[in-house]
C-alpha positions in Angstrom: 45.2 120.4 65.4 47.7 119.4 62.7 48.4 116.5 60.4 45.6 114.7 58.6 42.3 116.5 58.5 40.2 114.0 56.5 38.3 111.2 58.3 39.6 112.1 61.7 38.8 110.0 64.7 40.6 112.0 67.4 42.8 115.1 67.3 46.2 114.6 65.7 49.3 116.0 67.4 51.9 113.7 65.9 53.5 113.4 62.5 52.7 109.7 62.4 49.0 109.1 63.1 47.6 106.8 60.4 44.0 105.7 60.1 44.1 102.2 58.7 40.3 101.8 58.9 37.9 104.7 59.5 34.3 105.3 58.5 34.2 101.9 56.7 33.1 99.2 59.0 34.3 95.7 58.3 32.7 92.6 59.9 34.0 89.1 60.6 32.4 86.3 62.5 33.8 87.7 65.8 33.9 91.6 65.5 32.7 94.5 63.5 35.7 96.8 63.2 34.9 100.5 63.4 38.3 102.0 63.4 42.0 101.1 63.5 44.8 103.6 64.0 48.5 103.3 64.2 50.1 106.2 66.1 53.7 107.0 67.0 53.5 109.8 69.6 56.0 111.9 71.4 55.9 113.6 74.8 53.5 116.3 73.4 50.8 113.9 72.5 47.6 114.0 74.7 44.0 113.2 73.9 41.0 114.0 76.1 37.6 112.4 75.7 35.0 113.3 74.7 36.4 116.8 73.9 39.1 115.6 71.4 37.1 112.8 69.9 35.3 113.6 66.7 33.2 110.5 66.5 30.3 109.8 68.9 31.0 107.6 71.9 29.3 104.2 71.3 28.1 102.4 74.5 28.3 99.0 72.9 31.7 99.3 71.3 35.1 98.3 72.7 38.4 100.2 72.6 41.6 98.1 72.5 45.0 99.7 72.9 48.0 97.6 71.8 51.2 99.3 72.7 54.0 98.2 70.3 56.8 100.1 72.0 57.5 102.9 74.4 55.3 104.1 77.2 51.8 105.7 77.4 49.3 106.5 80.2 45.6 106.3 80.3 43.3 107.9 82.8 39.8 106.5 83.4 36.6 108.4 84.4 37.1 106.8 87.9 40.4 108.7 88.2 42.4 105.5 87.9 45.6 105.9 85.9 47.0 102.9 84.0 50.6 102.8 82.6 50.8 101.3 79.1 54.3 100.2 78.3 55.5 98.3 75.3 54.2 94.7 74.7 50.9 95.4 76.4 47.2 95.4 75.4 44.2 96.7 77.3 40.4 96.5 76.5 38.2 99.4 77.6 34.7 100.7 77.3 35.0 104.0 75.3 32.7 105.8 77.8 35.2 105.1 80.7 38.1 106.9 79.0 39.0 110.3 80.3 42.4 110.9 78.5 45.5 109.2 77.3 49.0 110.5 76.6 52.6 109.6 75.8 54.7 109.4 78.9 58.4 109.2 78.0 60.4 109.3 74.8 57.9 107.7 72.4 54.7 105.7 72.5 53.7 103.6 69.4 50.2 102.3 69.8 47.5 100.6 67.7 44.0 101.9 68.7 41.2 99.8 67.5 37.4 100.2 68.1 35.1 97.3 67.4 31.7 95.8 68.3 31.8 92.2 69.4 29.5 90.0 67.3 29.8 86.9 69.4 30.5 85.8 72.9 34.0 87.2 73.4 34.9 87.1 77.0 36.7 90.4 77.2 38.6 91.5 80.3 38.2 95.2 80.8 40.6 97.7 82.4 43.2 94.9 82.9 46.7 95.3 81.4 47.8 92.2 79.5 51.5 91.8 79.0 52.7 90.1 75.8 56.1 88.5 76.1 56.6 87.6 72.4 56.2 91.1 71.1 58.2 90.4 67.8 55.4 87.9 66.9 52.7 90.5 67.4 54.7 93.1 65.5 54.6 90.9 62.5 50.9 90.0 63.0 49.9 93.7 63.1 52.1 94.5 60.1 50.4 91.8 58.1 47.0 92.9 59.2 47.7 96.5 58.1 49.0 95.4 54.8 45.8 93.4 54.2 43.6 96.4 55.1 45.6 98.6 52.6 44.6 96.4 49.7 41.6 97.6 47.7 39.7 94.3 47.3 37.0 93.9 49.9 38.0 90.2 50.4 41.3 91.2 51.8 39.7 93.6 54.3 37.4 90.9 55.6 40.5 88.6 55.8 42.3 91.4 57.8 39.3 91.7 60.2 39.3 87.9 60.7 43.0 88.0 61.4 42.5 90.8 63.9 39.8 88.8 65.6 42.2 85.9 65.9 44.8 88.2 67.4 42.3 89.5 69.9 41.5 85.9 71.0 45.2 85.2 71.3 45.6 88.2 73.6 42.8 87.0 75.8 44.3 83.5 75.9 47.6 84.9 77.0 45.9 86.8 79.8 44.6 83.6 81.2 48.0 81.9 81.1 49.8 84.8 82.7 47.5 84.8 85.7 48.7 81.3 86.6 52.3 81.2 85.6 54.6 82.7 88.3 57.7 82.6 86.0 55.9 84.4 83.2 55.0 87.1 85.7 58.7 87.5 86.6 59.6 87.9 82.9 56.7 90.4 82.4 58.0 92.5 85.3 61.4 92.7 83.6 59.9 93.5 80.2 57.8 96.3 81.8 60.8 98.0 83.3 62.8 97.7 80.0 60.0 99.5 78.0 59.6 102.1 80.8 63.3 102.8 80.7 64.5 102.1 77.2 67.3 104.7 77.4 68.8 103.0 80.6 71.9 100.9 80.1 70.5 97.6 81.5 72.6 94.7 82.7 71.4 91.1 83.1 72.2 91.4 86.8 69.8 94.3 87.2 67.1 92.5 85.3 67.6 89.4 87.5 67.2 91.5 90.6 63.9 92.7 89.4 62.7 89.1 88.8 64.3 88.0 92.1 66.2 85.1 90.5 69.7 84.3 89.3 70.9 85.5 86.0 71.1 81.9 84.6 67.4 81.3 85.6 66.4 84.6 84.0 68.1 83.6 80.7 66.2 80.3 80.7 62.9 82.0 81.4 63.4 84.6 78.7 64.3 82.0 76.1 61.2 80.0 77.0 58.7 82.9 76.8 60.3 85.3 74.3 62.7 83.1 72.3 65.3 85.7 73.1 67.9 86.2 75.8 67.4 89.1 78.1 70.2 91.0 76.2 68.6 90.2 72.9 65.3 91.5 74.0 66.7 94.7 75.4 68.8 95.3 72.2 65.8 94.6 69.9 63.6 97.0 72.0 66.1 99.8 71.5 66.6 99.0 67.7 62.9 99.0 67.0 62.5 102.3 68.8 65.5 103.8 67.1 64.1 102.8 63.7 60.9 104.7 64.4 62.7 107.8 65.6 64.9 107.9 62.5 62.0 107.2 60.2 59.3 109.4 61.7 61.0 111.9 64.0 64.0 112.7 61.9 66.6 111.6 64.5 70.2 111.3 63.2 72.2 108.1 63.7 74.4 109.9 66.3 71.3 111.0 68.2 69.8 107.6 68.5 73.2 106.0 69.3 73.6 108.4 72.1 69.9 108.3 73.3 69.9 104.5 73.6 73.4 104.2 75.1 75.2 102.5 72.3 79.0 102.6 72.4 79.1 104.8 69.3 77.3 105.4 66.0 79.4 102.6 64.3 78.3 99.9 66.8 74.7 101.1 66.6 74.7 101.0 62.8 76.2 97.5 62.8 73.6 96.2 65.2 70.8 98.0 63.2 71.9 96.3 59.9 72.2 92.9 61.6 68.5 93.2 62.7 66.8 94.9 59.7 69.1 93.9 56.9 70.0 97.5 55.9 71.8 100.4 57.5 69.9 103.1 59.4 70.8 105.6 56.6 68.6 103.6 54.2 65.5 103.9 56.5 62.7 105.2 54.4 61.1 108.4 55.5 
């Protein structure tokens, strides 16, 4: 075990495994939050329950895993294995988890454990795909910043905001079950996150969705407010920022890893998105 040793929730095998909330429960009208973690894992990261879990398993609590980017895998006590790619969330009973691990280059995941206070109609063991991942990136960033303030009022506000986000995820799961076009976009998004280092073309994406390139562009703009190319580019840039910041990748390494033409073109795209060059990324 390495990394942080204070207030651990599970074993820590990554250089970026931050407990946002731990050992200090915070309640809102919808949930009592027990723990919130933000982890950026690599291929060596694997957690087995209950062996690697340092807190007792609570029968009445809920585990939610929101994958921001990359690809993870979770195995349930039934033997079922669920793939967790970027822009997805899943709700689980903690006693049904056997293990989870990073599968692929990186896996950035928010793990939250909470006890429902009201009648939240949770859907367990069902992967929910979120098309507008940039929106939820910002929401989670805002929530984390609120939790990091010292005043208790902000922590309660953060928990209330997280409750709203959970309801938003559940609402999207209902829509996705009925919308065939949204399912097609979700299938493309899944493949992009599973294969971030692949050099995708819009034609290949359209083949996955079984539609024309023009129709795919219309669907992506409707559900993600981005074109397929923009979504693919932003996915790679977000991953590259994490690798530079937390895994000490060089500009040349990420440019090569994510199939940019060269380091210059990568740096230009990076600055256009984040407003500063990759060399200014804070460690």
